Backbone bond lengths (Angstrom), bond angles and torsions (degrees), N, CA, C in turn:
res aa  C-N    CA-C-N  psi(-1)  N-CA   C-N-CA  omega(-1)  CA-C   N-CA-C  phi
1 M - - - 1.453 - - 1.526 108.73 -
2 A 1.329 116.47 129.51 1.458 121.99 -179.73 1.523 110.09 -81.01
3 F 1.309 115.03 147.96 1.468 121.36 176.21 1.524 109.32 -72.69
4 R 1.323 116.52 126.38 1.470 121.78 176.70 1.520 108.15 -122.27
5 P 1.318 116.99 105.65 1.463 118.54 -178.68 1.522 111.87 -68.66
6 E 1.306 116.04 146.88 1.454 121.49 174.03 1.525 106.38 -96.35
7 T 1.325 116.35 115.53 1.463 120.41 -175.08 1.527 110.29 -132.55
8 P 1.336 116.79 164.11 1.466 119.79 174.74 1.525 110.82 -66.25
9 F 1.328 115.91 161.82 1.457 121.53 172.64 1.522 108.34 -72.99
10 L 1.335 116.72 147.59 1.456 121.94 179.01 1.521 109.57 -107.94
11 A 1.338 115.69 125.94 1.458 121.53 -178.85 1.524 109.83 -129.48
12 V 1.320 114.84 168.43 1.458 122.41 172.83 1.524 108.18 -130.35
13 D 1.310 116.28 148.42 1.454 122.54 173.54 1.521 107.64 -132.67
14 G 1.326 116.27 146.48 1.455 121.42 -178.97 1.512 112.17 -120.12
15 I 1.333 116.50 114.62 1.460 120.85 171.40 1.526 104.72 -81.27
16 V 1.325 115.35 97.00 1.461 121.40 -172.83 1.521 109.55 -91.69
17 N 1.335 114.61 111.12 1.459 122.49 174.90 1.519 106.72 -89.18
18 L 1.329 115.75 115.27 1.455 120.44 -175.83 1.530 110.41 -91.17
19 Q 1.328 115.08 134.67 1.458 122.06 176.22 1.521 109.18 -114.05
20 D 1.342 115.45 152.23 1.455 118.61 170.35 1.526 108.46 -86.64
21 E 1.323 116.99 -179.03 1.466 121.14 -175.82 1.525 113.10 -65.16
22 K 1.341 117.29 -16.83 1.472 120.93 178.27 1.526 112.09 -96.33
23 G 1.329 116.95 3.68 1.460 120.81 178.34 1.514 114.74 86.55
24 R 1.334 118.29 9.04 1.474 120.69 178.12 1.527 109.26 -79.69
25 W 1.333 115.77 139.10 1.461 121.47 179.97 1.513 109.46 -76.78
26 L 1.337 116.14 128.27 1.460 121.81 -178.82 1.528 112.80 -101.41
27 G 1.312 117.36 -28.20 1.458 121.29 -178.75 1.512 111.32 144.80
28 I 1.324 115.01 -163.20 1.468 122.92 -176.52 1.527 108.86 -111.15
29 V 1.330 116.01 137.83 1.464 121.46 179.29 1.529 109.24 -85.95
30 L 1.321 115.73 126.86 1.464 122.36 173.15 1.520 108.27 -121.97
31 I 1.320 115.47 156.69 1.462 120.60 177.91 1.523 110.59 -114.96
32 E 1.321 115.05 154.50 1.458 121.10 167.36 1.517 105.68 -97.86
33 R 1.337 116.77 120.42 1.457 122.06 -175.37 1.522 112.25 -72.77
34 K 1.348 115.58 140.80 1.469 121.60 175.30 1.525 111.48 -79.49
35 Y 1.319 116.20 -32.23 1.468 121.45 -170.89 1.523 111.18 -116.90
36 P 1.343 117.11 155.58 1.466 120.17 179.22 1.531 111.63 -60.07
37 P 1.302 115.74 143.64 1.460 126.69 -3.91 1.532 111.10 -72.99
38 V 1.331 114.60 132.05 1.460 121.40 -177.13 1.525 109.11 -84.33
39 G 1.303 116.03 139.88 1.457 123.24 179.74 1.511 108.92 152.63
40 L 1.310 115.96 -167.05 1.459 121.20 177.36 1.521 109.78 -87.28
41 A 1.341 115.12 150.53 1.463 119.59 -178.41 1.526 110.16 -153.41
42 I 1.307 114.46 160.15 1.457 121.52 168.14 1.528 105.09 -73.52
43 P 1.332 119.25 134.92 1.469 118.78 179.62 1.528 111.61 -64.45
44 G 1.318 115.05 145.00 1.466 119.70 179.83 1.509 110.96 173.72
45 G 1.319 114.86 -171.82 1.451 120.12 -179.86 1.512 110.86 176.64
46 F 1.310 115.25 -170.10 1.452 121.28 -174.44 1.525 112.46 -86.75
47 V 1.313 114.99 146.15 1.460 122.43 176.65 1.525 107.69 -76.98
48 E 1.324 116.55 132.88 1.456 121.13 178.40 1.528 110.29 -87.54
49 V 1.321 116.94 152.85 1.463 121.94 177.04 1.527 108.42 -59.36
50 G 1.324 116.15 133.32 1.454 121.29 -179.79 1.517 114.27 87.46
51 E 1.319 117.43 4.88 1.456 122.80 -175.37 1.530 109.49 -117.10
52 S 1.325 117.50 139.24 1.463 120.64 173.89 1.529 108.83 -77.88
53 V 1.333 117.20 162.97 1.462 119.53 177.56 1.522 110.89 -65.57
54 E 1.331 117.14 -33.00 1.467 120.44 177.08 1.526 111.15 -65.46
55 E 1.325 116.59 -44.18 1.462 120.44 176.49 1.525 110.75 -62.67
56 A 1.324 116.11 -39.29 1.472 120.82 -178.07 1.523 111.71 -64.52
57 V 1.329 118.14 -44.06 1.464 119.29 -177.99 1.529 110.52 -68.31
58 I 1.315 118.18 -37.58 1.471 120.75 177.11 1.530 109.75 -63.99
59 R 1.342 117.39 -44.60 1.471 121.50 178.41 1.526 111.16 -62.57
60 E 1.332 116.63 -45.80 1.464 120.18 -177.84 1.528 112.10 -63.40
61 M 1.336 117.76 -36.36 1.466 119.65 178.96 1.531 110.46 -67.08
62 K 1.330 117.09 -36.01 1.473 120.38 175.56 1.525 109.91 -66.89
63 E 1.347 116.51 -45.76 1.460 121.04 -175.53 1.523 113.11 -68.97
64 E 1.328 117.74 -41.26 1.464 120.40 -172.85 1.514 114.43 -91.52
65 I 1.338 117.66 -35.78 1.464 118.79 -174.58 1.534 113.27 -126.30
66 S 1.324 116.72 7.20 1.471 122.58 174.56 1.523 113.73 59.73
67 L 1.331 117.56 31.84 1.461 120.62 -179.53 1.522 111.23 -119.65
68 E 1.327 114.98 143.49 1.460 122.43 173.14 1.522 107.63 -89.27
69 V 1.307 116.65 124.76 1.468 121.29 176.48 1.526 107.88 -75.74
70 I 1.351 116.31 127.83 1.467 119.76 -179.99 1.520 112.29 -103.01
71 A 1.327 117.42 -12.90 1.468 121.80 174.54 1.519 107.48 -157.81
72 L 1.314 116.38 143.57 1.457 119.37 175.57 1.519 110.48 -153.49
73 R 1.313 113.59 150.87 1.461 122.62 174.43 1.522 107.48 -146.37
74 Q 1.312 115.85 147.24 1.464 119.42 177.73 1.520 109.33 -68.65
75 F 1.334 115.84 132.86 1.462 121.44 177.72 1.526 110.14 -92.37
76 K 1.330 116.20 -61.40 1.466 120.52 -175.38 1.526 109.19 -168.43
77 V 1.315 116.55 160.07 1.462 122.81 174.04 1.526 107.74 -102.23
78 F 1.336 115.80 132.48 1.458 121.80 177.14 1.519 107.63 -115.43
79 S 1.345 116.48 125.14 1.462 119.45 -169.30 1.522 115.00 -137.29
80 R 1.320 118.36 9.47 1.461 119.46 -179.89 1.535 108.89 -54.27
81 P 1.320 119.14 127.93 1.474 121.11 -174.42 1.526 115.05 -56.99
82 D 1.324 118.72 -26.02 1.466 120.89 -178.06 1.531 112.70 -100.50
83 R 1.324 118.74 15.30 1.477 121.31 -176.23 1.524 112.62 -69.09
84 D 1.318 117.70 -23.91 1.461 122.95 177.31 1.531 106.42 -120.95
85 P 1.343 118.22 121.61 1.475 119.66 -176.75 1.524 114.00 -67.38
86 R 1.342 117.86 -13.60 1.456 120.77 -177.14 1.526 112.01 -83.12
87 F 1.336 116.32 -42.44 1.461 121.83 -177.45 1.521 109.13 -171.61
88 H 1.328 115.67 167.75 1.465 120.81 -179.14 1.535 109.30 -68.63
89 T 1.332 114.87 116.92 1.460 121.62 -178.16 1.519 109.57 -130.25
90 V 1.314 115.94 131.73 1.461 122.55 173.70 1.521 106.72 -102.53
91 S 1.341 116.63 130.70 1.457 119.72 179.98 1.521 111.31 -119.28
92 V 1.331 115.04 131.04 1.451 121.84 170.72 1.527 104.99 -93.09
93 V 1.329 115.80 115.80 1.459 120.83 -175.41 1.528 109.05 -99.72
94 F 1.328 115.08 134.10 1.462 122.14 -179.21 1.520 110.77 -116.40
95 E 1.323 115.75 145.90 1.460 123.11 166.29 1.523 105.58 -87.12
96 C 1.310 116.92 129.64 1.460 120.93 -178.08 1.523 110.02 -128.98
97 V 1.309 115.09 154.32 1.455 122.22 170.68 1.518 106.79 -121.58
98 A 1.332 115.75 136.14 1.463 121.07 177.54 1.517 108.33 -146.47
99 R 1.318 114.38 159.89 1.463 122.09 174.29 1.521 107.74 -128.82
100 G 1.321 115.82 152.36 1.453 119.50 178.83 1.505 111.58 122.85
101 E 1.313 115.15 -170.82 1.461 122.79 -179.12 1.521 109.14 -104.99
102 P 1.346 118.32 112.27 1.465 118.79 178.99 1.525 111.36 -68.09
103 K 1.327 115.31 139.70 1.464 121.79 177.23 1.517 107.62 -133.80
104 G 1.311 116.71 128.99 1.448 121.21 179.12 1.518 111.71 -70.04
105 K 1.330 116.22 127.78 1.473 122.59 176.47 1.523 107.84 -141.34
106 D 1.315 116.53 175.63 1.461 122.59 174.93 1.528 109.96 58.96
107 D 1.320 118.95 -115.78 1.468 122.86 -179.07 1.528 113.18 -83.07
108 A 1.334 117.55 -3.50 1.462 121.76 -176.01 1.525 110.99 -102.89
109 K 1.338 116.04 124.25 1.469 120.08 173.77 1.517 109.71 -69.64
110 V 1.319 115.35 -44.31 1.460 122.56 -174.28 1.520 108.17 -143.41
111 A 1.323 116.55 145.94 1.465 122.29 170.16 1.515 107.00 -119.65
112 K 1.333 116.41 132.36 1.460 120.41 -175.59 1.518 109.80 -140.83
113 V 1.327 115.42 147.53 1.461 121.50 177.33 1.525 108.63 -94.02
114 F 1.326 115.54 130.79 1.462 121.95 176.47 1.519 108.09 -116.08
115 G 1.334 116.44 130.95 1.457 120.58 174.13 1.517 109.97 -58.61
116 Y 1.315 116.61 155.93 1.467 120.50 -174.73 1.522 112.99 -60.92
117 G 1.312 118.26 -27.30 1.458 121.12 177.82 1.510 113.63 -98.06
118 E 1.340 117.41 7.90 1.463 121.59 -174.20 1.524 113.82 -119.63
119 I 1.304 118.27 15.23 1.466 120.95 -176.97 1.530 109.55 -72.31
120 P 1.331 118.07 124.89 1.470 121.34 -179.99 1.538 111.20 -82.21
121 F 1.310 116.03 79.21 1.467 121.63 -174.52 1.523 112.66 -54.37
122 E 1.328 117.47 -34.50 1.466 120.99 -176.95 1.523 112.63 -68.29
123 K 1.331 118.47 -16.06 1.463 122.08 -179.02 1.524 112.84 -99.00
124 L 1.338 117.22 -2.31 1.463 120.45 -177.88 1.523 111.19 -79.92
125 V 1.326 116.30 140.40 1.462 122.44 179.00 1.522 110.30 -98.10
126 F 1.331 115.24 177.87 1.466 123.11 -176.19 1.536 108.19 54.13
127 D 1.311 117.51 -140.57 1.464 121.91 176.01 1.529 110.74 -105.59
128 H 1.330 116.27 24.98 1.454 120.51 -173.10 1.522 113.66 -66.84
129 A 1.336 118.45 -27.40 1.469 119.99 174.31 1.528 109.38 -64.44
130 D 1.330 117.38 -43.73 1.471 121.03 178.18 1.524 111.15 -62.38
131 I 1.334 116.27 -42.58 1.465 120.90 -179.83 1.525 109.88 -61.00
132 L 1.320 117.02 -49.08 1.464 119.97 -177.22 1.520 112.42 -69.26
133 R 1.318 117.77 -36.07 1.478 119.34 176.09 1.527 110.23 -61.56
134 E 1.313 115.94 -43.42 1.466 119.48 178.51 1.526 110.71 -64.82
135 Y 1.320 116.23 -43.16 1.461 120.32 179.82 1.528 111.55 -63.14
136 L 1.321 116.77 -42.99 1.458 120.74 -174.80 1.525 113.81 -74.07
137 K 1.326 117.07 -5.36 1.468 118.69 171.78 1.516 109.67 -59.20
138 D 1.330 117.31 -36.15 1.462 122.51 176.86 1.520 109.44 -151.27
139 P 1.359 116.70 72.33 1.463 117.69 179.68 1.519 110.35 -62.69
140 F 1.294 115.48 147.35 1.459 123.58 177.31 1.518 113.66 70.36
141 A 1.330 118.05 13.51 1.469 119.22 178.71 1.512 110.36 -54.62
142 V 1.312 117.00 -41.40 1.459 120.16 179.51 1.515 110.58 -71.94
143 F 1.332 117.44 -43.34 1.454 120.17 -174.65 1.521 112.82 -70.63
144 K 1.333 117.41 -20.69 1.467 120.48 175.43 1.531 110.05 -63.22
145 K 1.334 115.98 -23.80 1.463 120.94 -177.94 1.517 112.90 -86.57
146 L 1.330 118.20 -13.60 1.463 120.93 -177.47 1.511 111.80 -72.41
């Protein structure tokens, strides 16, 4: 019998900073979830076997919000065991830049852009309010270096 470790699920989330065609920052893309827990969320999903976390976040942004990521950097890993009410999930969160019109697909009913000062933290599910509050302490810190 082979050893099979019991581990948390691995997910990725993308803090997608949307730009217009002139490079002006419009805000962050959030989704309205189709499935429980219902509410607003940072787009993301589970990493597939054989896929890197970078590949997973790019795929998930295409699948959930119909956007091509044009730049990304890892922001932080969030791993608190109770961060997802369904099961223990570890998420690698990325800062992303995209252009275009977000459209909700897959697990997302709707995708919408919220200005940086207009994020409805009280409607966010999982630990996404904590993630965005931490991120917004210094948004674009990574992208300032590009």
